[in-house]
C-alpha positions as semicolon CSV with decimal commas, in nm:
position;residue;x (nm);y (nm);z (nm)
1;X;4,857;9,525;9,856
2;X;5,064;9,708;10,121
3;X;5,171;10,033;9,956
4;X;5,334;10,184;10,264
5;X;5,500;9,977;10,535
6;X;5,634;10,106;10,866
7;X;5,871;9,855;11,026
8;X;5,970;9,890;11,392
9;X;6,026;10,265;11,361
10;X;6,184;10,432;11,665
11;X;6,262;10,802;11,689
12;X;6,460;10,942;11,982
13;X;6,516;11,313;12,048
14;X;6,785;11,343;12,314
15;X;6,639;11,145;12,603
16;X;6,284;11,149;12,468
17;X;6,149;10,853;12,273
18;X;5,885;11,001;12,043
19;X;5,824;10,672;11,859
20;X;5,895;10,330;12,004
21;X;5,919;10,039;11,758
22;X;5,599;10,130;11,573
23;X;5,489;9,906;11,285
24;X;5,183;9,930;11,060
25;X;5,082;9,883;10,696
26;X;4,879;10,102;10,462
27;X;4,692;9,922;10,183
28;X;4,663;10,069;9,836
29;X;4,336;10,254;9,781
30;X;4,252;10,299;10,150
31;X;4,194;10,604;10,363
32;X;4,405;10,511;10,665
33;X;4,368;10,710;10,986
34;X;4,656;10,766;11,229
35;X;4,501;10,880;11,557
36;X;4,584;10,921;11,924
37;X;4,616;11,182;12,201
38;X;4,837;11,488;12,171
39;X;5,200;11,383;12,204
40;X;5,128;11,030;12,080
41;X;5,384;11,060;11,798
42;X;5,153;11,110;11,499
43;X;5,321;11,419;11,355
44;X;5,663;11,267;11,423
45;X;5,560;10,964;11,219
46;X;5,448;11,188;10,932
47;X;5,783;11,368;10,940
48;X;5,969;11,036;10,923
49;X;5,759;10,908;10,634
50;X;5,794;11,230;10,432
51;X;6,168;11,271;10,492
52;X;6,163;11,575;10,719
53;X;6,309;11,351;10,989
54;X;6,495;11,018;10,986
55;X;6,411;10,725;11,214
56;X;6,667;10,643;11,482
57;X;6,604;10,278;11,400
58;X;6,359;10,073;11,197
59;X;6,266;10,129;10,832
60;X;5,997;10,271;10,606
61;X;5,905;10,108;10,275
62;X;5,709;10,260;9,990
63;X;5,618;10,034;9,698
64;X;5,854;9,774;9,839
65;X;6,159;10,004;9,854
66;X;6,313;10,166;10,160
67;X;6,275;10,545;10,174
68;X;6,442;10,586;10,513
69;X;6,687;10,877;10,512
70;X;6,586;11,010;10,170
71;X;6,535;11,384;10,123
72;X;6,176;11,516;10,121
73;X;6,211;11,616;9,755
74;X;6,320;11,263;9,664
75;X;6,031;11,106;9,852
76;X;5,788;11,348;9,688
77;X;5,931;11,258;9,348
78;X;5,871;10,889;9,423
79;X;5,504;10,965;9,489
80;X;5,452;11,059;9,856
81;X;5,312;11,409;9,913
82;X;5,185;11,573;10,230
83;X;4,982;11,862;10,359
84;X;5,049;12,036;10,691
85;X;4,854;12,129;11,005
86;X;4,901;12,497;10,926
87;X;4,789;12,583;10,573
88;X;5,109;12,670;10,387
89;X;5,015;12,884;10,088
90;X;5,173;13,174;9,905
91;X;4,918;13,423;10,033
92;X;5,018;13,698;9,787
93;X;4,972;13,470;9,484
94;X;4,647;13,371;9,315
95;X;4,485;13,031;9,351
96;X;4,609;12,935;9,002
97;X;4,963;13,053;9,073
98;X;4,971;12,852;9,396
99;X;4,855;12,539;9,215
100;X;5,118;12,588;8,944
101;X;5,387;12,587;9,215
102;X;5,286;12,233;9,301
103;X;5,317;12,128;8,938
104;X;5,689;12,209;8,914
105;X;5,782;11,839;8,917
106;X;5,595;11,789;8,595
107;X;5,725;12,101;8,417
108;X;6,098;12,036;8,413
109;X;6,284;12,294;8,208
110;X;6,630;12,444;8,186
111;X;6,777;12,786;8,105
112;X;6,849;12,694;7,743
113;X;6,495;12,580;7,670
114;X;6,350;12,882;7,850
115;X;6,562;13,132;7,653
116;X;6,466;12,982;7,318
117;X;6,107;12,908;7,422
118;X;6,150;12,538;7,352
119;X;5,939;12,426;7,646
120;X;5,616;12,598;7,543
121;X;5,430;12,267;7,500
122;X;5,543;12,151;7,846
123;X;5,421;12,470;8,007
124;X;5,091;12,450;7,819
125;X;5,036;12,092;7,928
126;X;5,117;12,189;8,286
127;X;4,865;12,476;8,273
128;X;4,591;12,254;8,131
129;X;4,642;11,984;8,395
130;X;4,654;12,242;8,675
131;X;4,327;12,401;8,559
132;X;4,174;12,055;8,545
133;X;4,288;11,987;8,902
134;X;4,139;12,316;9,024
135;X;3,810;12,217;8,864
136;X;3,833;11,874;9,027
137;X;3,874;12,037;9,370
138;X;3,597;12,292;9,311
139;X;3,830;12,591;9,290
140;X;3,808;12,677;8,920
141;X;3,587;12,981;8,979
142;X;3,837;13,114;9,233
143;X;4,147;13,070;9,017
144;X;4,221;13,444;8,995
145;X;4,149;13,513;9,361
146;X;4,436;13,574;9,602
147;X;4,500;13,284;9,840
148;X;4,480;13,528;10,133
149;X;4,118;13,602;10,043
150;X;3,999;13,240;10,060
151;X;3,792;13,104;10,350
152;X;3,953;12,828;10,558
153;X;3,784;12,541;10,375
154;X;3,898;12,669;10,035
155;X;4,251;12,727;10,165
156;X;4,265;12,363;10,277
157;X;4,130;12,253;9,938
158;X;4,400;12,460;9,767
159;X;4,671;12,303;9,985
160;X;4,548;11,960;9,876
161;X;4,544;12,077;9,513
162;X;4,908;12,182;9,540
163;X;4,997;11,839;9,679
164;X;4,794;11,661;9,409
165;X;4,963;11,864;9,135
166;X;5,278;11,661;9,201
167;X;5,080;11,349;9,104
168;X;5,125;11,154;9,429
169;X;5,050;10,788;9,486
170;X;5,013;10,846;9,861
171;X;4,889;11,170;10,020
172;X;4,966;11,237;10,387
173;X;4,704;11,476;10,527
174;X;4,785;11,640;10,860
175;X;4,463;11,743;11,043
176;X;4,262;11,839;10,732
177;X;3,945;11,911;10,935
178;X;4,102;12,117;11,218
179;X;3,920;12,442;11,294
180;X;3,632;12,373;11,054
181;X;3,263;12,404;11,127
182;X;3,039;12,101;11,058
183;X;2,946;12,218;10,707
184;X;3,310;12,278;10,611
185;X;3,403;11,940;10,759
186;X;3,140;11,759;10,552
187;X;3,263;11,935;10,239
188;X;3,625;11,843;10,313
189;X;3,526;11,482;10,382
190;X;3,362;11,474;10,041
191;X;3,674;11,612;9,875
192;X;3,891;11,359;10,059
193;X;3,675;11,072;9,936
194;X;3,686;11,220;9,585
195;X;4,066;11,223;9,596
196;X;4,067;10,858;9,707
197;X;3,833;10,764;9,424
198;X;4,076;10,926;9,180
199;X;4,331;10,658;9,276
200;X;4,530;10,828;9,553
201;X;4,588;10,637;9,878
202;X;4,543;10,863;10,182
203;X;4,693;10,856;10,530
204;X;4,549;11,120;10,762
205;X;4,617;11,245;11,112
206;X;4,305;11,391;11,267
207;X;4,139;11,461;11,604
208;X;3,782;11,501;11,473
209;X;3,659;11,153;11,557
210;X;3,324;11,191;11,381
211;X;3,511;11,265;11,058
212;X;3,765;10,988;11,119
213;X;3,503;10,726;11,191
214;X;3,298;10,840;10,894
215;X;3,568;10,836;10,628
216;X;3,853;10,599;10,721
217;X;3,874;10,235;10,615
218;X;4,129;10,139;10,880
219;X;4,281;10,304;11,187
220;X;4,616;10,288;11,363
221;X;4,615;10,426;11,718
222;X;4,931;10,558;11,885
223;X;4,975;10,641;12,253
224;X;5,294;10,776;12,412
225;X;5,487;10,687;12,095
226;X;5,380;10,323;12,089
227;X;5,124;10,128;11,891
228;X;4,809;10,096;12,102
229;X;4,563;9,933;11,861
230;X;4,472;9,878;11,496
231;X;4,149;9,790;11,322
232;X;3,839;9,909;11,143
233;X;3,664;10,220;11,278
234;X;3,394;10,003;11,435
235;X;3,652;9,782;11,610
236;X;3,848;10,083;11,737
237;X;3,530;10,254;11,857
238;X;3,468;9,957;12,089
239;X;3,828;9,883;12,189
240;X;3,855;9,916;12,568
241;X;4,223;10,022;12,557
242;X;4,150;10,300;12,309
243;X;3,845;10,419;12,499
244;X;4,048;10,449;12,821
245;X;4,346;10,619;12,659
246;X;4,180;10,844;12,405
247;X;3,819;10,818;12,295
248;X;3,632;10,830;12,623
249;X;3,257;10,844;12,559
250;X;3,194;10,712;12,205
251;X;2,817;10,762;12,195
252;X;2,845;11,080;11,985
253;X;3,060;10,917;11,716
């Protein structure tokens, strides 16, 4: 089933066409890679899907319904969450406090219920689920540690935890392996697969081709804002157009 569908999306900034009639589909349960050279339009596509930007033309469908032009908060509420290239954490808060921020969608309260402590069961449920999520991501032992004290790999894992706390159906991951050493990359690949196995469909933008080829089910390749190729990692690895435009020597992949 196609969970996410991009239909002829074009995005123009002044005289620059960042995306030019791009179409692709993301199937439920897949890890779908969106790759291409710098400036190919990958981050622009993520911004359009997540509501931080609106396509100039074309449409974006999630679960069969158009989400074009919706606010980021509305899209997140529907079930599309994202992480960012730069790890965006509250550095002065603990790991647990950061994760609780991501759970705000689940813990809806109002002033009246807060004053009279009527939402205690909601808050307790939120805490229990957040602790469970930290355990799932391997961060339970660090729950009282400040986010600023975490190594890069754990900071990325916490950013994913915050996104998962909103209970997404689709998770957009923007360069999750950037800046990591091989050991950290392997660990993050394992966490990404674990998230997929939990029932979350993943779309990721990434330049680490070893990681991409090792974890993705299907790839969409952009170049200069246009669709260059689509296919399985093995097909993309041997696609002459992709090799010329982006991959170059594929022997090390």
